N, C-alpha and C positions, 0 to 999 in steps of 0.2 A: 209812598206806595200805598195803594188801596188794600183794604182788608175786607173782603166780602164773603158771605155765605149765600148759597142759592138753594131754592126749593123749586124743583120742576114739578108742577102740579097740573092737573087736568081740568080743574074747575075753580071758579072764584070762591073765596071764603069770606064770611063775615068776620070783621076784626074781633068781635066778641069771642068767637070760637078760637081764633088764633091766640088771643091773650090767655084764655082759659087753658088751652093746650100747652102753651109755652110755660105757664106757671108750673104745670105738672111735670113737664120735661125738665125744666131747670131744677126743680126740687129733687127730682130723681138723679140727675147728673151730679148734683152737689151733695147728695146724701142728706139733705135737710128735710124736715117735716113739711115745711112751707116756705115759700118765697113771696115777696110782695109783687103785685101786678104792676108793670110799668104804666105810667100815665101816657096816653097817646094824644098827640096834637095833630090837627089837620091844617093844611094851608100855610105852614111855616115856610118863609122864604129867606134865602140868603143871597147876598151879593158880596163877592170877594171874601167869602168865608165868614162874614158877619151876618147875624140875624137881623133882617130889616122889617120883617113882619112876624110877630110871635105866633101867629095862627090862633086857633081856638081849641081848647081842650075838648076831647070827646067824652061825653058822659055815656052811661050804659045804652041809652037809646041810640046815640051816635055810633057806638061800637057795633051794635046789632045791625044798623042800617048801612054801614059803610062796608063795601066789598072790596077785596083786593085779589088780584090774580088775572088769569087769562081773560082777555076781552073786556077788561075794566079799565077805563082811562086812569091815568096816574092820579091817585088820591092825595099825593103829597102828605104822607103820614110819617110821623117821627115819634119814637118812644123816647120819653124824657125822664130824668131822675127827679128827686125831691126838689132841687133848686132850679128846675127847668133846664138843667144841663143836658145836652144831647147824649143819648145812649145809642140808639140804633135808628138809622134812616131806612124806611121800607119803600122800595121802588119796584116797578115791574122790570122783568129782564129786558135786555135790548131788543127793540123791534117787536115787543109783545111776544117773546119767544116761549110763552107757556109757563111762566113762573114768576118768582119774586126774588129780589136781591135784598139782603139784609146787611147793611154796612154799619158796623159798630164803631164807636169811638175806641181809641187805643188804650183802654183801661180793662183790666182783667174782668171785672164784673160786667162791663158793657159787652165784651167779647162773648162771655158765656150767655148773656141775655140774647145777643144776636144769634148765637148758635142754637139756643133753645127755640127761638122764634122760627128759624129755618127748619129745624127738625120737626117742630109741631106743624108747620105748614105742609111739609112733605107727608107727614102722617095723615093729617086731615084731608089733604088734597089727593091722596092715593098716588104719591109721586116719589121722587128720589131727592136725596140731599147731595149737593155739590159743594165741594170745598177746595177750590183750586189755589187759594192763597196760603192758608195755614197748613193745608194738607194733613189734617188730623185723621181723615178717613184712611189715607194711605198707610199710616202707622198701625192701624188695626187690621189691615188686610181686607178692609170692607169694600163693598161695591156700591155704596150710596144708599143702602137700605137703612132708613132712619132708626128703626127698632133695633137692628143688629148693632149699629153704632152706639146707641144708648146703652145696650146691655154690655158692650165691650169696654166702655169708658166710665161708667158710673162709679162714684165714690161710695165707700161703705157709709152706713148711717152715722151721722155725727151731730153734735151740737155746735152752735156758733152762728156767725153771720155770713151773709152772702159774699162780702168782699174777700174775707179770708178763705172761704171755701172755693171761690173762683180762682184764687191764686194757687191753691193746692190742686184743683182740678187741672188747670193748664200746666202745672208743673209736671204732670205725668208724661207730657209730650216734650222730650228733650230738645227737639229742634225749635220749639217755640221760644226758648230763651233768647234767641237772636232777634226777636221781634220787638223787644223793649216795650213791653206792655206794663203800664203802671198799676 
């Protein structure tokens, strides 16, 4: 079963703005002073679930010049971790529906990174956050306003790493236990 977050946005965003915003949002959600920026790769291709083209890492110039969102052709961008393992695939919504889909791997830290990317995109793009799969918004009584969701679900300031903080963060949502996130 798919696990996706969406950001309904009105205008395209440079990837550099998305990454900067996502780092702030993720640190805020997890109660950490700072989180590392995910590396982004463009042009990665898969066949039958296997990477057949590793794509090319995007440097700062590439992040600034690559736009994602409404009216932009699919940039085939993926956030990857330290060992180039997939974290989050970034795609336009179906039929260019005015937004982005963030599809994280089924690991707690990747899910929180995908969530942070979607929230940051919604904030930067003046839009809404949609979470039909995990339904985290429903548990807060929210309406898709990204700022309200962040305020309702952020952890208190803490020390520690992203992986442990991500497990604690997702642990506040009782219904997520059935999703078997590692």
